Each structure stands twice: as structure tokens, then as C-alpha cells.
C-alpha positions, 0 to 999 in steps of 0.5 A: 500500500505504501509502495503504491503511494510512493510509485504514484508520487514518482509518476506525478513528479514526472508529469509535473516535470514534463509540464514545467519542461514543456512551458520552458521549451515553449518559451525558448523555442516558440511563440515568443517574440524578441520583446515578448513575455511568455508563450502565446495562447495556442490556437483553439475554438470552443463553445460556451455552455450558452452556445457562443464561440470562443477562440484564442483571439478572445484572449487578446486586448485585455488580461485574461484568467483562463481556468481549466476545471471539472465538476468532480474536483473538490479543489475546483469547488473550493476555488470557483467562489474565489474566481467569482469574487475576483470577477466582482472585485474587478467589475468594470476593469479591462479584465476577463475570466473564462472557465473551461470544463474538461476531464468531465462530461458536458452534462456534469459541467452543465449540471454543476453550473446550473446548481451554482448560479451564484458562482458563475459570473463568467463564461463557461466553455466545454472542452470535448475530448480535452482537445484544448486542454491538451494544447495548453498542457492542462493535466490537473484540475484546476489549472489556471493561466494568466495571460496579458493583453497580448495573449502572452502567458505571465503566470501558470498554476495548478491546484488551489491557492493561486489567488493568495499568491503574492506574485499573482496579486502583484502581476494582476495589478501590473497588468491592470495598469498596463491596459 
């Protein structure tokens, strides 16, 4: 039993190392101009639960927080009200939040959103077959990406505690000043 736990920890460490290495390689080799920040948003197209089409172009012109989540994820359930509060705090500012349901069925995502209307004051998209999550290398729930107005990655985080991070708060304030 303990051996299984240790082996799972080793597998998780390898997955985390791969994800970190991916972003470093992407930063060094692709999608980054000479004066650019982090990697660019990969091309994508998804529909929101209300049928609106979103693409990578919708992540331009203002800072964007993109959240990959699942209805069964306890950490997501804990963090989503914080997302709601952030959206309320920044109402009227040039900032957007977009949530993407993945690693879950569309029915479960819709059901969760419908049963928590007080949480979702931001668009919710669904990622069939986790195609877009794969492009972003989002493997864990939740995974959060903060992009600047040029669609360049400035912060990346998985699991809880993102909104309490000092670098998130400072970076967000800087992004809001730049718009």
C-alpha cells in the first residue's frame, strides 16, 4: 500500500516535470517574440455552455484568467467562489475570466453550473475530448493561466491557492495598469 503511494508520487513528479519542461521549451523555442513575455495562447475554438464561440483571439486586448476545471474536483469547488469574487472585485476593469470544463462530461459541467448560479459570473466553455486542454498542457484540475493583453502567458498554476499568491496579486495589478 505504501509502495503504491510512493510509485504514484514518482509518476506525478514526472508529469509535473514534463509540464514545467514543456512551458520552458515553449518559451525558448516558440511563440515568443524578441520583446515578448511568455508563450502565446495556442490556437483553439470552443463553445460556451450558452452556445457562443470562443477562440484564442478572445484572449487578446485585455488580461485574461483562463481556468481549466471539472465538476468532480473538490479543489475546483473550493476555488470557483474565489474566481467569482475576483470577477466582482474587478467589475468594470479591462479584465476577463473564462472557465473551461474538461476531464468531465458536458452534462456534469452543465449540471454543476446550473446548481451554482451564484458562482458563475463568467463564461463557461466545454472542452470535448480535452482537445484544448491538451494544447495548453492542462493535466490537473484546476489549472489556471494568466495571460496579458497580448495573449502572452505571465503566470501558470495548478491546484488551489493561486489567488493568495503574492506574485499573482502583484502581476494582476501590473497588468491592470498596463491596459
